[in-house]
C-alpha positions in Angstrom: 44.7 122.1 10.3 44.3 118.3 10.6 41.4 116.1 11.3 41.9 112.5 12.0 39.1 110.0 12.3 39.8 106.8 14.0 37.3 103.8 13.8 37.4 100.0 14.5 35.8 99.2 11.1 37.1 99.1 7.2 36.7 101.8 4.6 33.2 102.9 4.3 32.0 103.9 8.0 32.3 106.7 10.2 35.3 108.5 8.2 33.2 108.2 4.9 30.4 110.2 6.7 32.7 113.0 8.0 34.4 113.2 4.6 30.9 113.8 3.0 29.8 116.2 5.4 33.1 118.1 5.1 32.8 118.2 1.2 29.1 119.0 1.4 29.9 122.0 3.5 32.9 123.2 1.5 35.2 122.5 4.2 37.9 120.6 2.5 38.5 123.5 0.4 41.0 125.7 2.7 43.9 123.3 3.3 42.4 121.0 5.9 44.4 117.9 6.1 42.1 114.8 6.7 43.5 111.4 7.5 41.0 108.7 8.1 42.5 105.6 10.2 40.5 102.4 9.7 41.3 98.8 9.9 42.7 97.5 6.6 40.3 95.8 4.4 42.6 92.6 4.1 42.6 89.4 6.1 44.5 89.5 9.3 45.4 86.9 11.8 43.3 87.3 15.0 45.1 88.6 18.1 44.0 90.6 21.2 42.4 93.8 20.1 45.3 95.9 21.4 47.8 94.1 19.0 45.4 94.5 16.0 45.1 98.2 16.6 48.8 98.7 17.0 49.5 96.6 13.7 46.9 99.0 11.9 48.3 102.2 13.3 45.1 102.7 15.5 46.8 102.8 19.0 47.9 106.0 20.6 51.4 105.5 19.0 50.1 105.2 15.5 47.6 108.1 15.9 50.5 110.6 17.2 52.8 109.1 14.3 49.8 110.0 11.7 49.3 113.5 13.1 53.0 114.8 13.2 53.6 113.1 9.7 50.6 115.0 8.5 52.1 118.0 9.8 55.4 117.3 8.1 57.2 116.6 11.3 59.3 113.2 11.7 59.7 110.9 14.5 62.1 113.0 16.1 59.9 115.8 16.5 57.6 113.6 18.8 60.4 112.7 21.2 61.3 116.4 21.7 
């Protein structure tokens, strides 16, 4: 129902290849929800990788938030 790709690069990497494959195989026509998570393509202050990933939503909490939001559930559902 939901496919989340996570990559440490900017737009145009792994997620693009996955989306290309899914489109070519007709797998996006059945309601699959795809959410590619990447580092934003903007200048960011350098920090420890853990902080940069968290700021971009690429840490475990951000990934879980993305999945629940995609499924139509709010933060409350994550705590249940």
